[in-house]
Structure formats: structure tokens, C-alpha cells
N, C-alpha and C positions, 0 to 999 in steps of 0.2 A: 458420542462423536470422538475419533479419533484422529488425531491433526498433528503433521510432521513438522518440525521445522526446521529448513537447512539456512545456513549460515555460520560463517566463520568467525572466528576474532585473533588476532596474535598481536608481536609489536609492531610487524609491520603494515599493519592493516587496522590497527586499533580495534576498539571494543565495543564500538557505536551499534555497529550491528546487530550484535549475539546482545546488547543492553538491551536495546530496545523491543528485539521478538522475545526476551525473557518479561517484560515487560506486559506482553500481549500473553504468553504465557498464563503468566500469573492469572490476570484476568478470566481467561479463557477456562482454565482448571478452577476457578473459584465458582463458575458456571456448570458445573460438574464434564469434564472434555477433559478428555485424556490426553494429555501435548506430551511427542517428542523430539529430542534436538536429533541433527545429522551433523557433523563437521567435517572438514579435512585438516581444519587445524583450529586447536581450543587454547587461550591462555589458562594458563593452569590457575591465575585468579579465579577464573569465573567458576570453577568447577566447584567450589563451595556453593553458591549459587545456584547452580544447576540442582544438586542436590538438596538443598533447603529448601525449595519448589518440589522436588518428588521427580524431577525430569529428568528421563534418560539420557543419556548423550553415548548414540551408535558413529562409531566413527567410519567414514566415508575413504576408504581406501581408491585414490585417483586423483589425477592433475584436476587443480581447481577450474570448474566450467567444462570441463570435458563435458564429449560422448558419455564415457565412461563412466563421469561420475551423475551425469542425468540418467544413465541406466542402472546404476546402485543405490541411486536415490530414489528410483522408481520400484526396483525392488523390494527396497527395505519398508517403502511407505504400503505395498503392496500385503506384504507378509505380515505386517503390525497393523493391517487391517483398515489405513486411513482412507476419510475420505478428503482430505483436503493436502494442500501441501504449499506451504510457505516461502517464498525467496525471497531473502537478502543477502544482497551481493551484485558485484558491477558485474562480473563472469558471467551472468544467469540471464544467456543474450532468448533473442525469439525463438531459437531450434530449440533450445533447453526447458521455454516454455512452453512450447508445440509437443516436446516431447508428453509432458508430464501430461497437457491435456488427452493426447490421444493415446493413452496408457489410460482415461477414464476416471482421473483422477483431476478435482478442481482445485483452481489452484490461485491464491492471493501471492503479488508482488510488492516490494516493499524498494521502493527509488527513490535516489536524491536528485538527480539530474539529467534524466531523459537521453542519456548516451547512444542508445540502440537505435538503431532505425526506427526499429518496429520493435512492440511489446502484444505479445498473445498472450493472453488473462483472465479468468472471470472479475476478479476484483484487482484496480494498481491505483497503490499509495504512494502520494508523494508529499510529505509535510513542509518542504522547503519553497516550494513557489504557490502564489493564490491563486492563478489560473494557469492550466495545463492544456485547454484545449489546442493551443499550438505547437507543444511539446510533444503532442502525444495524437499529430495528426493523425496517423498513416497508422495505427496501433489498431488491436482487436481488443476489447475488453467490454466487461460489462458493467464493471460501476466504478467511475471514477474517485476519488478522494483527496481533495488537496490541499491545505493550508494546515496553518499550526492550531485549529483547533482538531484534529485529527492525529498532532502529536503524542508518542506513545512515552508515558512517562512512568516510570518505574513508581512502586506502592508507597516506597516511601517519601519522595519526592511529592506525592500528592497527600500523604500524612504533616507532610513539614507544611504543604500552604498554609495551614491552621496556626501556627506559629511566624507566617511571615511579618516582618515591620520596616515602616522607613525606614530606608537609609541614616546611618547617623553620619552628618554632613559634618560637624564640631572635630570629632576624632577618629576619622575613620579607618577601617579596618580591608585589608585588600586581600583578595585570590587569586592565586596565578596558576594555571589549571591548562593543559593543552592535550587532554586526551590520552591514551593508552600509547600510543604512538610516539617515536622518540622525534623528539624536534628539538633537541638540546640546543643547538646554538639560538635557536629562537627567544625561549626558557631561559638563558643567559641574558642577551638583550632585555627583556622583559625586567629581569632583576634590576637591572643596571639605571634604567628605566625608572622605577620606583622609587630607588635610592637617591636619584638626581631631581624628582620631583619635590617642589616647594611642599609638602605638603604633612601636615603632624600628623604621621598613621599611627594609631594604635597597634596594629601590631600588621607582619605577612607571613601569611602562608603558602609556599610552595606546593604543589604535586608534582611532584617528577614525576613519576607515570614512568617510562624505559629508560630514563635518563639515570646518569648515575649519581645519587644523592650527594657522596662527599666532593663531587664536581661543584653542585650546584652550590652546597654552603661553600665553598672557599670563593666564588662566586661573590656570594654574600657580602660574606666580610663584616667589619664590623659596623654596627648599626646605631641609631638610637632608641631603635624601636625594637621590640620584641621582633623574632622570624623563628618559624616551624618549616622543615623540607620533609616531606613526607615520602616515601613512591608509591603509597596507594594507601588509600582509608578506607576501611570497611561501610562510612557513613559517611559518603561525600555530601551528603545534604545539610549534617550538622555545619559542616565547612561552611556549607554557601549561605545558612541563616547565619554564620557571624559575620561577613562580608558586609560591605557597603558598598565595595565597588570590585568588579573583576575584571581579569585580561583572562580570555579564553580562545582559544580556536571558535571556527564558526560550524562547530559540528555537533552533535544531540545535547553535550553538556548546554551550550547556550541556548539550548532549549529549557533545560533545568533552572537555569540561570533567571531566564526571563519566569518562567511560573513562582519563583521567592519570589519576584521583586527586585533583583541584584544588577545595578546600573552596569553597563556593561562597555570595553573596549576590544573590540575580536578584530583578530588578524585570522586571514583566509589561510591557510594550511595545505590546501589542496583546491583543486580544478571544482571537486563534487562540490564543498563547500559555497561554491559562488551565489545561488539560487537564496540560501538560507540567510548568507549575508546579507544581501540586499534585500532581502523581508523584512528581516530584523532591523535596520537602516531607515528604512521606507515607513516602516512604523513607528519608528521613533524611540523604541527599548535599546539601541546601542549605536556605537559609530564606531564606523569601519577603516580600521589601520590599512589595509590593502594587503598584499602578500608579504611574504617575509624579506624580497628580494629589497621591497622598497622601504624597509623599517629601519628607523634609526633611532638610537636609543634618546638623543635629545626630543628627538619627533614626541616618544614614547612621554618623557618627563612631562610637557609641555603639553598634551595632552589630558593627561593625569591633574596636569597641576589647573587647568580650567575646570575639568568637571569638578574636582572636588572642592573647586571656591564657587560653584554657583548653585545654591540650595535648589534652587527651583527649577533647575535643569537635572538634577540628581532626582525629584521626586517623578519628574514628568516621564523619566524615563523607564523608574521604578513600576510608575504605575501603566503604561504601557504594555512592558512584557507581561505583566497579569495580565492585563484585557486581553493579549495576544494569545496567550497560552494559558487555559483556563482551568489545564488537569484532568480534563474527560476526555481526551481523545483514546484513550483506550479502551473505553467502552461503546466508544462508536465507531470503532474500526471491529470490536469484537460481534455489535450488533449487526452491523453489515456482514459478517461472515456468516454470522446465524441465518439471517435472512436471506442470503444467496445460495446457503443450502440445498440442493437440488438431489430429491432421490425422483427416478424413472423408474414407472413400470408399465408394458400390455395395457392395453383399457379394456374392461373384463364387461359382460354383461347389466352388471350393477352399477356402472358410472352413465348410464344413458341418459339418466335426468339431470347429471352434473354437464355433461356437455349438451344437454340441450339448453339449459339455462347460459352457458358462455357463448352459445350459438346465437342466442338473441338477445343479447347486449345490446342497447342501443349504439354503443359507439361500432360494437363489431357490424351492428347490420349497416352501421353507416357508410363505414370502410369496404364493406362485403361488393364482390360486385354486380351480385343479385338481392337488394335491399333488404324484397321483403322477407316481413316473421316466419319463422317455420313453425307450422304445425307441431305438435309432441306425434301426432300417426307417421309423420313423414319421416321424424325426424327414425323414430325409431325404425321406418323401412329403409331408414339410407344407414340409420348405426347396423343394424344386424346384416346387413348386404357387405359393408366395409370390414365388421368383423370375421366373417367368412371369406373374404378376399383374400390370397395368398401374397399379392402386391400392393396392401395395403398394412401400413403400420401406424398404430394410434400409441403416443406414449403420454402418461399422464403424470405432472409434477409434483408431489408432497413433498412439503416439508418437516424437518425432522420431528415435528409436534405433532407430526400426520393432520396439516391442513393441505389440502388442496388449493396447486398454487396457479395451474393452466396445463395446457394441450398441444402437442407437437402431431400432427398428422402428417407422412410420408406417403405420398403414391406413386411405387414404383413403376416406369414405362419401360417397354420392349427396348429403346433405344439407351437404358441404362443409367437415365436419370430421372429423381427422384422428388417431385412435386411436393414442395410444404407449405402447410397450414398451420400456423399458430395463436395462441390468444392465452391470454394473462388473465386472473382474476382480479377484475376493476380493482379492488381495494387494495392491491398491490403494486402495480403498473408504476408508477412512478419509482422505484425502486432497481430498474434495471434491469430485471429479470426476462424478460421477454428476450432480450440481448442473449443473458446465462443461458436459458432455456432453449433456443439456437447452436448456440455453440456446444453445448454438454449432448441437444439431440443428433444433430448431425454429422459431429465426429463419430458417435453409435454407429448411425446407419451406415459410414461409408466403411464400416466393419460388414455389411452384407456385400458378396462380392459380386450379387448383378449389379451393386451402385457405384457409378464411378462418379456422382458429383449430383450437388442438389441444387434445385431450382424452386426459384419463388417472383412471384408479380407483384406489383405494389405500385399503388395509383399514383403518379405524378405528384399531386397535389399531398400526400400523405406523408408530410416532412418525418413527424415523428420513427413511424414505422421505418421509414427509408433510413436513418440514422441508425435505428436498433439492429437491420441487417448491415451496415456497413460497418458499426463499431463488432460485428458478430463475425467479423471476416470473408464479407459476400462481396463480390465485386458486380457494381452496375455492367451491361449486357445491352445497353443503347434502349433508348424509347419507342414503345412500341404502341399501338392502340388496340384496345382490348375492350371488347363491347361497345365499341364506339368513345372508350374511354382511353385519355395518356395516362399509359403506364411504363414502367421502367423492370428492366428485366435484370432479376441478382443471379446469381452464379456462383456455390462455394463448392471451390476448389477446382484449379483448373486443367485438368487432364484430360478433358476429350473438349473436343471444338464445340461451342453455341452449336446447339440439335434444335429442330423444327419447333416453330414457335408451340405451346401450345399453353395455354392460359388457366389457372385454378385461382379459385378464388379465395381473397387476398383478406388477412382481420388485421385488428390495431394490435399492437404492442402497448 
């Protein structure tokens, strides 16, 4: 399977988006998938990492997040034969995501702060929050993955976890790293705070990033302890392992520090770091200074003195960080992407028995308007008629491993509405695949010029199916009575007015 990752990196926006995508790309490549990168802007420091992983970088010549950006990215994905597009960046709004879906591509969006009112994607990942129900209430997605256990750690960090050790409280080393973006004033203030702290430092290591190293060295001046100032290091995990305390921004680096058990004091460098900063402090892995404008040298020195002087506190933070970020997040996300990969094809005569088995599933019959079991002979007559009906489309979903996943049937009415029936194999219903099947199949049927919209009927008491339709982007169109049962009519695509009621058999997702 081929996958395109659309992410950017640079001195202004930092390297975090690209770095975590590199971690995911490495895992996907290890599993035999082909991964390409597309970027409007990419930092020169990351080119060797892309080359090391044999990932090709394609330049997108467009304004970041624009309609032209979406068009060029989609064209590239289709030319490469990609099945998935992964979007990591704050400029990829719902219109961009919808364009990807309407092109027949599946989409994973990596988010940090829920800044867009609506998201429209198959998979939605946010490792900075523990509960995304409210944040993404108005969004359409197949599966929502939230929490630090989905953190995308680089292979170097995961390998370094085996060498993680308790912090040295008697003679600690300290690391300052604020990521790749330029936060030079904050960096200098933190350096001054380290110098003022009443701590017998073993060493200070400063990763300057985009800041001028000569200026930072001048700020350090003469100290009683060794100091190294580096613009960038090839293996940051080695510096993390040497450190017993870290001063860090509340971005992706602090998750890596947590995984290695390094106690932290965090600075929220941007609004998009707010959720992760709060999560880290709530779990006891770090203390938050706040935003840079509230930071003072004396306060930094005071908090460092207290932390370095409290052995129990340092050990608690170290343990909390490692429990919060266990290092297996990249595998969990890769698993989710593979499980959600859907290949749709038209039903054929030889699918009769499979569809009959799904139709007679006990949960399906329970949620159907006609709950009786279906005989094999009746099913064959029905299935033969449906295959011959030019106004009926039955799509079967298969995994890349050639495993049957479910079916979606559309019956197109003269008024332009396509009535939908969907069912998912009982072994995989909990993976959010019902929603993903609905998203993929409904967008596909809307390419039929006869179809203006998709209609579904769900029993009012079938909360599981109702949530699946709503997450797939269907809107409720009121409660009605169908065969004497209270039911909700759902519509997908609002280009036409609600049509005359025409109930169809509903199935469980």
C-alpha cells in the first residue's frame, strides 16, 4: 500500500509535524508500505532523515493550506497510486480534508488543538488530550484516537527507552530544548535561570535550534559547571538520556522526554501547546511555567532549586512520564490505519453466501425492521433481483489482506435519493469501520449523476448506529414512525429538500 504524508517544517513553524510523521512513516515502511512526503516547506536539517528512510520528498508549489495546495496534493497522491493521505498541520481545514475524501482517498488527520470547527476524515489523531468528545463534537470521523498512548515517537527514542535510568538528584545534569523554531529570548531567560538556581549542576546542555549559538554562548558566560551549546544534534535522545532535568517547550519533544523518564519544567510557547501542557501537568510528569510573557529568571531559578532538591518529586515525575508515554503509540496508529483501509468493489454472484451470513447475524436481525431470519432460497431470489436492478448498487468492502469487512447497498429512487443499507462483519464492528464504510461508499455513490443525496433510516433506540451515521457526516432529519417503530431519518448531502418518506431496512454498525 502506498501512502502520502503532507506536512511542513521550518524555522517559523518548527520541526514537530515532520518529525512525528517521520516516526509513523518509519513504522509503516517497516511493515512493507511505501511512504512519500509532500511539503511546501521543509527544513534542510530533515532532508538527511528523509533520505535515510528512503522517503521521497515532493515539493508542493502552492500557498500552504490553499485550494491549489489541496489540488496538487491530491493529484500527486493519485499519480503515485496512494490509498491514504496523512495531513499534519494547522492549515488543513475541513475543506481541504473533504477534497481529499471526494477524490476517493482515505485520510488521517493529525491534530493538536481542535482549532477548526469541523474535521472530516477517516481517522483523527490528537495525542495532546485525554478526551476529545467535546473538542470534536461537530466533526465527521471514522475513529478518534486521543491520548499520549498514541504518541508518535521516533525509533531512536523507542530504542533509548531501554537505557532510561532514574534521575541523578545529587549532581544533576540539565537540558534546555525548545524545538526547532526560534524562541531566542525565552532560551536566554532559561539559561539565566539555570545559572541563578541553587543547584550543583553536573552540566548544562543547550540546544539552540534556530537561535544564534554565539549569542547563547555569550549569555551563558562563565559558569562553575560545564556548558555545551549546540545548534542541532543528530541524536537528541542521547542528550535526553544524559539529562536529569529538562527545560522544554510543551510540544512533541516533551513527550520524548516523558518516555525517557526525564522530569520537566515546561514553557507553553504557542497556543497549540496548551492541551499537551495541561495533560502533562495533570498526569504529574511535568510542571508548567506558563506562557513566555509570564516567565521571569527568578521564578525559573526558584522552581529548579525546588525540583532538584526534592528527590521524591523527581522520581515521581520520572515514573509518571514513562507511564504516560509507553513508546508504543506509533504501532497503535499504524495498526489503526491498516485496519481502516477499505477497498470497495461491486458485489458478484459468488458473494451470495457471504451477504446471507451477514444479513442473518443476530444483531443485524435485531435492529432490522423485519426481524425474522432470512432463508437461503429467499435470499438468492432477492440477491439475483438486486444484481439485475440498474438502480441498485451493492459494494463489498475488503481489507488489503483480502479479508471481507462489510457491505453497503444503495437503492436509487426516481427522486434522486439513494437509500442506504450497511452492515459490518461482527468481528470488526468496534473499530469504527461502519462509519468509514459509510463515508467511502456514500462519496462514491454521489458521483452517480442520478444521485442527489443519501438517505438512511435508523431505529431511535439504536444509539450505536445513530452515532455511526452522525460521525460519517449524516444529519438527522427528524423522528418518524416506520412499521410502528420510532425512527430517525438521516440524510447525507444537503443539496435537495427532504423527500417523501420511504423507509428502508436498517442494520447495525
